[in-house]
C-alpha positions as CSV (number, residue, x, y, z in Angstrom):
1,M,-28.9,57.1,-13.9
2,A,-29.1,60.6,-13.4
3,R,-31.7,62.2,-11.2
4,R,-34.1,65.0,-12.3
5,R,-34.6,67.4,-9.6
6,V,-37.9,69.7,-9.0
7,L,-37.4,73.1,-9.5
8,N,-39.6,74.3,-7.2
9,P,-39.2,71.7,-4.2
10,K,-42.6,72.7,-2.5
11,V,-44.8,70.9,-5.6
12,K,-43.0,67.6,-5.3
13,P,-45.8,66.5,-3.1
14,A,-48.4,67.5,-5.9
15,L,-46.3,65.8,-8.6
16,D,-46.1,62.4,-6.7
17,R,-49.9,62.8,-6.0
18,L,-50.2,63.3,-9.6
19,K,-48.3,60.2,-10.3
20,I,-49.7,58.0,-8.2
21,E,-53.1,59.0,-9.4
22,T,-51.9,58.6,-13.2
23,A,-50.4,55.3,-12.5
24,R,-53.9,54.4,-10.9
25,E,-55.9,55.1,-13.9
26,L,-53.6,53.5,-16.3
27,G,-53.8,50.3,-14.3
28,L,-50.5,50.2,-13.1
29,D,-50.3,50.9,-9.9
30,D,-50.4,47.3,-8.6
31,D,-46.9,46.6,-10.8
32,I,-45.5,49.4,-9.0
33,E,-46.9,48.3,-5.6
34,T,-45.2,45.0,-6.7
35,R,-41.7,45.9,-8.2
36,G,-41.7,49.6,-7.0
37,Y,-41.0,52.3,-9.4
38,A,-37.1,51.5,-9.9
39,N,-38.1,48.1,-11.4
40,I,-41.2,49.6,-13.8
41,T,-40.3,49.3,-17.5
42,T,-39.5,52.4,-19.5
43,H,-42.3,51.6,-21.4
44,E,-44.3,52.0,-18.5
45,V,-42.7,54.7,-17.2
46,G,-43.4,57.1,-20.3
47,K,-47.0,56.3,-20.2
48,I,-47.5,57.3,-16.5
49,G,-45.2,60.8,-17.6
50,G,-47.1,61.3,-21.1
51,N,-50.3,61.3,-19.1
52,M,-49.4,63.6,-16.5
53,V,-48.0,65.6,-19.4
54,R,-51.5,65.9,-20.7
55,K,-53.2,66.6,-17.6
56,M,-50.9,69.5,-16.7
57,I,-51.6,71.1,-20.0
58,R,-55.0,70.7,-19.4
59,M,-54.8,72.1,-16.1
60,S,-52.9,75.1,-17.2
61,Q,-55.1,75.5,-20.2
62,M,-58.2,75.8,-17.9
63,N,-56.6,78.3,-15.4
64,M,-55.2,80.4,-18.5
65,A,-59.3,80.3,-19.3
66,K,-60.5,81.1,-16.1
67,G,-57.7,84.2,-15.7
68,S,-58.8,85.5,-19.2
69,K,-62.6,85.8,-18.8
70,G,-62.4,88.6,-16.1
71,G,-60.6,90.6,-18.9
72,T,-61.2,94.3,-20.9
């Protein structure tokens, strides 16, 4: 299986925190702690990844909205 690389290594700790936070919110943190990330199902990985993307999109939209409020 190919491993994906993070384009900016400085953001890896933040992505790891987001992954853990999202897994906790979905109630999957105990499964990960027991089996490890390598042994959770693709369905569980997809749930975590999908929710991470939703959160990142939401954060980006909020940042963009903040930036446009002081406009012309």
